[in-house]
C-alpha positions, 0 to 999 in steps of 0.5 A: 490806596492804602492807609498811611499807617496800618496799610489797610485798603479800606480808606475812610478819608484822605487828609491833604496838607502841605509840608515844606512846600510839598502837597502830601495825601494822607489816606486813613482807614476808619480805625486810624482816623478814629485813633487820631480824633477824626470821624465821619458823620452825616454832617461831615467830618468831625475833628477834635481840635486837641487830637488833631493838633497832635495828629498834625505833629505825628504826620509831620514826623511820619512824613519825614520818612519816605513816602510817595507824593502821589499817593502817600504809600510809604517805603515800609508798606511797599517793602512789607507787601511788595505792592505800590499805590500808584505809578509814581511809586515805581520812581520813588521806590525803585531800589527797594522794588528792585531788591524784591524783584531780584529776590532778596530774602524776606528775612533780610528785607524784614531786618532792613524794614525794622532798622528803617522804622527804628531810625525814624523812632530815633529821629523822633526821640532826638527831636523831642530831646529824650536822649536816654531812650535815644541812646538805647535805641541807637544801640539796638539799631547798631546791633541789628546793623551788625546782624544785617551786615553779618548775613549778606546775601 
């Protein structure tokens, strides 16, 4: 299992939450947990309420992106590392794994990852009504899409 945010394999804690009726596991390494106000102490886990509130909002935004419901491994992680977190990942990321196995060039795969990541950021900007930044990001995404379509393999 890998950290949901940085893909580290040293997991400190796994948060479990229900989002839109589905149970989600969110594995976190110590660094990503600490950045989100979650620390482990002798007595148990310490959560800063304000940080946790922001964290839950971030998780719900992040969970909108495709992630394995079994282990929390994200599509981005699979594409970057070429490694899955559990057997269920093979069903969730079937098309992406096939592109890796069929030898899609890494440069092209990285461009697709970048576009997907920017799309997620764009959705967050629109959700928070930051339309000026959203327009700039949309234009950047369109340029990257053109670049991707100009170099089909």
